[in-house]
LOLUM-989113 format. One record per residue: residue number from 1; x, y, z of N, C-alpha, C in turn; residue in three letters. Coordinates in Angstrom, 3 decimals. Example, Ala and Ser with C-alpha at 12.3 -4.5 7.8 and 13.67 -1.06 7.14 Angstrom:
ATOM, 1, 13.190, -5.690, 7.800, 12.300, -4.500, 7.800, 13.200, -3.300, 7.800, Ala;
ATOM, 2, 12.850, -2.250, 7.080, 13.670, -1.060, 7.140, 12.900, 0.030, 7.870, Ser;
REM end
This chain:
ATOM, 1, 80.587, 104.347, 83.250, 79.326, 105.040, 83.500, 78.467, 104.312, 84.516, Gln;
ATOM, 2, 78.969, 103.207, 85.062, 78.247, 102.423, 86.058, 79.049, 102.419, 87.354, Val;
ATOM, 3, 78.372, 102.707, 88.443, 78.976, 102.656, 89.766, 78.293, 101.568, 90.589, Gln;
ATOM, 4, 79.087, 100.828, 91.357, 78.581, 99.741, 92.178, 78.921, 100.008, 93.636, Leu;
ATOM, 5, 77.948, 99.837, 94.514, 78.133, 100.075, 95.936, 77.718, 98.842, 96.724, Arg;
ATOM, 6, 78.669, 98.234, 97.438, 78.410, 97.040, 98.224, 78.138, 97.383, 99.682, Glu;
ATOM, 7, 77.453, 96.473, 100.363, 77.231, 96.589, 101.793, 76.934, 95.203, 102.355, Ser;
ATOM, 8, 77.027, 95.068, 103.675, 76.627, 93.845, 104.344, 77.746, 93.002, 104.911, Gly;
ATOM, 9, 78.994, 93.352, 104.636, 80.099, 92.596, 105.185, 80.236, 92.809, 106.682, Gly;
ATOM, 10, 81.056, 91.973, 107.307, 81.277, 92.090, 108.734, 81.939, 90.859, 109.304, Gly;
ATOM, 11, 81.931, 90.763, 110.618, 82.517, 89.645, 111.348, 81.434, 88.650, 111.727, Leu;
ATOM, 12, 81.680, 87.378, 111.440, 80.714, 86.332, 111.750, 81.463, 85.081, 112.204, Val;
ATOM, 13, 80.848, 84.311, 113.090, 81.451, 83.071, 113.565, 81.302, 81.964, 112.532, Gln;
ATOM, 14, 82.194, 80.970, 112.558, 82.020, 79.833, 111.661, 80.633, 79.210, 111.807, Pro;
ATOM, 15, 80.028, 78.881, 110.679, 78.676, 78.365, 110.671, 77.605, 79.430, 110.583, Gly;
ATOM, 16, 77.982, 80.688, 110.695, 77.036, 81.777, 110.645, 76.693, 82.197, 109.237, Gly;
ATOM, 17, 75.920, 83.288, 109.130, 75.417, 83.759, 107.847, 75.608, 85.258, 107.703, Ser;
ATOM, 18, 75.713, 85.708, 106.458, 75.743, 87.117, 106.108, 74.971, 87.317, 104.816, Leu;
ATOM, 19, 74.459, 88.528, 104.630, 73.753, 88.891, 103.410, 74.404, 90.134, 102.819, Arg;
ATOM, 20, 74.997, 89.999, 101.644, 75.640, 91.102, 100.957, 74.694, 91.710, 99.932, Leu;
ATOM, 21, 74.811, 93.029, 99.742, 74.026, 93.738, 98.752, 74.948, 94.534, 97.840, Ser;
ATOM, 22, 74.527, 94.710, 96.596, 75.251, 95.535, 95.638, 74.244, 96.284, 94.789, Cys;
ATOM, 23, 74.307, 97.607, 94.845, 73.405, 98.461, 94.089, 74.157, 99.155, 92.963, Ala;
ATOM, 24, 73.606, 99.093, 91.759, 74.190, 99.756, 90.603, 73.514, 101.103, 90.375, Ala;
ATOM, 25, 74.307, 102.093, 89.989, 73.772, 103.415, 89.703, 74.553, 104.044, 88.564, Ser;
ATOM, 26, 74.019, 105.136, 88.029, 74.657, 105.829, 86.935, 73.864, 105.722, 85.651, Gly;
ATOM, 27, 74.485, 106.133, 84.574, 73.863, 106.056, 83.267, 74.102, 104.695, 82.633, Arg;
ATOM, 28, 73.233, 104.313, 81.742, 73.361, 103.084, 80.957, 73.433, 101.854, 81.852, Ser;
ATOM, 29, 72.327, 101.542, 82.504, 72.254, 100.389, 83.398, 71.582, 99.178, 82.760, Leu;
ATOM, 30, 71.211, 99.276, 81.522, 70.529, 98.183, 80.856, 71.494, 97.067, 80.484, Ser;
ATOM, 31, 70.977, 95.850, 80.434, 71.711, 94.685, 79.938, 72.952, 94.347, 80.757, Asn;
ATOM, 32, 72.898, 94.572, 82.065, 74.028, 94.306, 82.946, 73.896, 92.950, 83.622, Leu;
ATOM, 33, 74.860, 92.072, 83.368, 75.027, 90.918, 84.218, 75.826, 91.337, 85.446, Gly;
ATOM, 34, 75.513, 90.768, 86.591, 76.160, 91.182, 87.828, 76.550, 89.963, 88.650, Met;
ATOM, 35, 77.581, 90.141, 89.492, 78.017, 89.035, 90.307, 79.021, 89.462, 91.361, Gly;
ATOM, 36, 79.652, 88.450, 91.979, 80.586, 88.664, 93.073, 81.877, 87.899, 92.852, Trp;
ATOM, 37, 82.995, 88.525, 93.242, 84.304, 87.901, 93.281, 84.889, 88.063, 94.682, Phe;
ATOM, 38, 85.724, 87.125, 95.091, 86.349, 87.170, 96.405, 87.854, 87.261, 96.268, Arg;
ATOM, 39, 88.452, 88.158, 97.056, 89.899, 88.304, 97.103, 90.386, 87.940, 98.494, Gln;
ATOM, 40, 91.205, 86.894, 98.584, 91.800, 86.486, 99.847, 93.086, 87.247, 100.113, Gly;
ATOM, 41, 94.019, 86.612, 100.835, 95.291, 87.291, 101.160, 96.088, 87.706, 99.925, Pro;
ATOM, 42, 95.989, 86.962, 98.840, 96.676, 87.322, 97.617, 95.896, 88.334, 96.802, Gly;
ATOM, 43, 96.390, 88.608, 95.607, 95.779, 89.618, 94.748, 94.696, 89.050, 93.841, Ala;
ATOM, 44, 94.611, 87.740, 93.706, 93.671, 87.122, 92.795, 92.232, 87.258, 93.288, Gln;
ATOM, 45, 91.346, 87.560, 92.367, 89.926, 87.611, 92.663, 89.244, 86.403, 92.031, Arg;
ATOM, 46, 88.616, 85.583, 92.866, 87.994, 84.345, 92.425, 86.487, 84.514, 92.286, Asp;
ATOM, 47, 85.941, 83.876, 91.274, 84.512, 83.940, 91.014, 83.725, 83.298, 92.146, Phe;
ATOM, 48, 82.703, 83.991, 92.621, 81.828, 83.487, 93.665, 80.453, 83.135, 93.104, Val;
ATOM, 49, 79.831, 84.094, 92.435, 78.483, 83.892, 91.917, 78.170, 84.948, 90.872, Ala;
ATOM, 50, 77.305, 84.606, 89.917, 76.884, 85.549, 88.903, 75.436, 85.321, 88.520, Gly;
ATOM, 51, 74.782, 86.385, 88.067, 73.396, 86.314, 87.633, 73.276, 87.031, 86.303, Ile;
ATOM, 52, 72.571, 86.438, 85.363, 72.572, 86.908, 83.992, 71.718, 88.132, 83.751, Gly;
ATOM, 53, 72.053, 88.831, 82.644, 71.261, 89.998, 82.244, 69.938, 89.580, 81.625, Trp;
ATOM, 54, 69.840, 88.343, 81.207, 68.597, 87.773, 80.716, 68.045, 86.835, 81.777, Ile;
ATOM, 55, 66.882, 87.149, 82.279, 66.257, 86.317, 83.288, 67.018, 86.346, 84.594, Gly;
ATOM, 56, 66.886, 85.275, 85.363, 67.484, 85.208, 86.689, 68.337, 83.954, 86.857, Val;
ATOM, 57, 68.872, 83.425, 85.760, 69.738, 82.265, 85.857, 70.995, 82.628, 86.632, Ser;
ATOM, 58, 71.484, 81.687, 87.426, 72.641, 81.930, 88.281, 73.661, 80.817, 88.132, Thr;
ATOM, 59, 74.904, 81.122, 88.505, 75.982, 80.163, 88.506, 76.922, 80.495, 89.662, Glu;
ATOM, 60, 77.535, 79.460, 90.257, 78.340, 79.633, 91.455, 79.703, 78.995, 91.303, Tyr;
ATOM, 61, 80.679, 79.543, 92.042, 81.995, 78.945, 92.084, 81.964, 77.593, 92.763, Gly;
ATOM, 62, 82.959, 76.753, 92.459, 82.953, 75.379, 92.952, 83.032, 75.295, 94.475, Glu;
ATOM, 63, 83.644, 76.277, 95.117, 83.787, 76.233, 96.568, 82.502, 76.597, 97.303, Phe;
ATOM, 64, 81.497, 77.106, 96.593, 80.254, 77.517, 97.250, 79.520, 76.318, 97.836, Val;
ATOM, 65, 79.487, 75.219, 97.115, 78.931, 73.940, 97.586, 77.511, 74.087, 98.114, Arg;
ATOM, 66, 76.674, 74.849, 97.397, 75.275, 74.971, 97.737, 74.964, 75.871, 98.907, Gly;
ATOM, 67, 75.963, 76.577, 99.446, 75.748, 77.373, 100.659, 75.270, 78.792, 100.391, Arg;
ATOM, 68, 75.458, 79.292, 99.184, 75.143, 80.686, 98.864, 73.986, 80.741, 97.876, Phe;
ATOM, 69, 73.228, 81.832, 97.952, 72.143, 82.074, 97.021, 72.211, 83.504, 96.513, Thr;
ATOM, 70, 72.255, 83.670, 95.196, 72.310, 84.986, 94.563, 70.944, 85.311, 93.981, Leu;
ATOM, 71, 70.455, 86.520, 94.260, 69.173, 86.960, 93.739, 69.289, 88.392, 93.218, Ser;
ATOM, 72, 68.237, 88.839, 92.509, 68.288, 90.146, 91.861, 66.939, 90.836, 91.963, Arg;
ATOM, 73, 66.982, 92.129, 92.291, 65.803, 92.983, 92.276, 65.981, 93.953, 91.112, Asp;
ATOM, 74, 65.308, 93.685, 90.005, 65.481, 94.479, 88.798, 65.070, 95.928, 89.026, Ile;
ATOM, 75, 63.971, 96.144, 89.733, 63.466, 97.495, 89.943, 64.434, 98.365, 90.725, Ser;
ATOM, 76, 65.269, 97.763, 91.563, 66.231, 98.504, 92.378, 67.656, 98.424, 91.840, Lys;
ATOM, 77, 67.856, 97.744, 90.732, 69.199, 97.535, 90.177, 70.155, 96.991, 91.229, Asn;
ATOM, 78, 69.692, 96.028, 91.992, 70.421, 95.520, 93.144, 70.453, 93.998, 93.127, Thr;
ATOM, 79, 71.610, 93.435, 93.512, 71.729, 91.997, 93.706, 72.041, 91.721, 95.169, Ile;
ATOM, 80, 71.686, 90.517, 95.609, 71.883, 90.104, 96.986, 72.555, 88.737, 97.001, Tyr;
ATOM, 81, 73.521, 88.576, 97.897, 74.193, 87.301, 98.076, 73.971, 86.832, 99.503, Leu;
ATOM, 82, 73.126, 85.823, 99.665, 72.891, 85.212, 100.969, 73.911, 84.108, 101.171, Gln;
ATOM, 83, 74.756, 84.243, 102.201, 75.822, 83.301, 102.473, 75.546, 82.599, 103.791, Met;
ATOM, 84, 75.437, 81.277, 103.739, 75.156, 80.465, 104.917, 76.300, 79.492, 105.181, Asn;
ATOM, 85, 76.355, 78.987, 106.412, 77.357, 77.999, 106.816, 78.768, 78.443, 106.443, Asn;
ATOM, 86, 79.106, 79.660, 106.820, 80.397, 80.231, 106.468, 81.535, 79.556, 107.224, Leu;
ATOM, 87, 82.687, 79.470, 106.572, 83.895, 78.898, 107.149, 85.012, 79.932, 107.117, Thr;
ATOM, 88, 86.086, 79.739, 107.906, 87.204, 80.690, 107.857, 87.792, 80.855, 106.461, Pro;
ATOM, 89, 87.702, 79.826, 105.627, 88.214, 79.919, 104.267, 87.420, 80.894, 103.404, Glu;
ATOM, 90, 86.231, 81.283, 103.843, 85.432, 82.258, 103.115, 85.861, 83.695, 103.392, Asp;
ATOM, 91, 86.770, 83.891, 104.328, 87.238, 85.227, 104.678, 87.888, 85.912, 103.479, Thr;
ATOM, 92, 87.583, 87.182, 103.294, 88.175, 87.948, 102.221, 87.359, 89.194, 101.925, Gly;
ATOM, 93, 87.822, 89.942, 100.952, 87.094, 91.106, 100.479, 86.231, 90.673, 99.302, Val;
ATOM, 94, 84.946, 90.917, 99.400, 84.008, 90.543, 98.353, 83.705, 91.761, 97.487, Tyr;
ATOM, 95, 83.975, 91.618, 96.196, 83.787, 92.696, 95.238, 82.588, 92.403, 94.343, Phe;
ATOM, 96, 81.732, 93.385, 94.207, 80.665, 93.314, 93.230, 81.220, 93.694, 91.859, Cys;
ATOM, 97, 80.762, 93.012, 90.820, 81.222, 93.274, 89.465, 80.055, 93.223, 88.494, Ala;
ATOM, 98, 80.206, 93.931, 87.381, 79.169, 93.951, 86.361, 79.799, 94.011, 84.981, Ala;
ATOM, 99, 79.107, 93.412, 84.020, 79.568, 93.447, 82.633, 78.351, 93.352, 81.715, Arg;
ATOM, 100, 78.374, 94.183, 80.688, 77.268, 94.174, 79.747, 77.172, 92.827, 79.034, Tyr;
ATOM, 101, 75.964, 92.306, 78.987, 75.623, 91.059, 78.306, 76.244, 89.825, 78.948, Tyr;
ATOM, 102, 76.804, 89.960, 80.144, 77.317, 88.827, 80.886, 76.137, 87.994, 81.371, Trp;
ATOM, 103, 76.194, 86.696, 81.149, 75.111, 85.809, 81.536, 75.287, 85.240, 82.942, Gln;
ATOM, 104, 76.304, 85.730, 83.650, 76.519, 85.294, 85.014, 77.271, 83.985, 85.138, Gly;
ATOM, 105, 77.803, 83.486, 84.042, 78.529, 82.229, 84.060, 79.897, 82.389, 84.702, Thr;
ATOM, 106, 80.451, 81.271, 85.168, 81.758, 81.276, 85.815, 82.807, 81.846, 84.882, Lys;
ATOM, 107, 83.614, 82.792, 85.398, 84.575, 83.479, 84.561, 85.724, 84.024, 85.402, Thr;
ATOM, 108, 86.790, 84.446, 84.727, 87.881, 85.139, 85.385, 87.488, 86.592, 85.629, His;
ATOM, 109, 88.222, 87.262, 86.518, 87.883, 88.625, 86.890, 88.209, 89.638, 85.798, Ser;
ATOM, 110, 89.090, 89.304, 84.880, 89.462, 90.230, 83.820, 88.282, 90.501, 82.899, Ala;
ATOM, 111, 88.182, 91.741, 82.454, 87.176, 92.099, 81.473, 85.879, 92.645, 82.022, Gly;
ATOM, 112, 85.759, 92.792, 83.334, 84.553, 93.381, 83.892, 84.471, 94.864, 83.542, Met;
ATOM, 113, 83.263, 95.374, 83.345, 83.064, 96.776, 82.997, 82.978, 97.689, 84.210, Asp;
ATOM, 114, 82.694, 97.142, 85.390, 82.579, 97.951, 86.596, 82.879, 97.104, 87.817, Ala;
ATOM, 115, 83.481, 97.726, 88.821, 83.799, 97.085, 90.090, 83.357, 97.968, 91.245, Trp;
ATOM, 116, 82.882, 97.342, 92.315, 82.688, 98.051, 93.557, 83.992, 98.146, 94.321, Gly;
ATOM, 117, 83.974, 98.861, 95.434, 85.180, 99.033, 96.243, 85.442, 97.853, 97.165, Glu;
ATOM, 118, 84.490, 96.967, 97.334, 84.657, 95.776, 98.139, 84.090, 95.929, 99.538, Gly;
ATOM, 119, 83.636, 94.810, 100.101, 83.169, 94.767, 101.474, 83.835, 93.575, 102.161, Thr;
ATOM, 120, 84.369, 93.793, 103.358, 85.173, 92.788, 104.043, 84.291, 91.807, 104.795, Leu;
ATOM, 121, 84.542, 90.513, 104.564, 83.889, 89.433, 105.287, 84.955, 88.691, 106.081, Val;
ATOM, 122, 84.784, 88.620, 107.389, 85.714, 87.920, 108.257, 84.967, 86.827, 109.012, Thr;
ATOM, 123, 85.409, 85.582, 108.836, 84.795, 84.436, 109.501, 85.793, 83.921, 110.532, Val;
ATOM, 124, 85.487, 84.125, 111.794, 86.418, 83.775, 112.865, 85.655, 83.601, 114.164, Ser;
ATOM, 125, 86.185, 82.729, 115.030, 85.608, 82.536, 116.350, 86.176, 83.523, 117.349, Ser;
REM end
């Protein structure tokens, strides 16, 4: 009953920045934790960042190394991922995900209640 729509991906040079957005819509939008996963050349989706359904606490994957910032606009049911100092290793399809009562903590991709279709981020010179 929840649909997620991502935007903001594109081509950027190493060291550059991008800002991703994910808007949730549909019925039953309360108590949703939301976050991002990245899929590289393989099929695995790795945790990037999450924000809890309670408050605005956030958690990031180990490879982020302080470069990304996740924020949330409750009134718009939207999260934003500001990505700075991007490297070619950050290239991949970024998927927005949501799960009821998820606190945004680091987790595997299994068990999410909703997924977006993904937005492609390419970091290349």
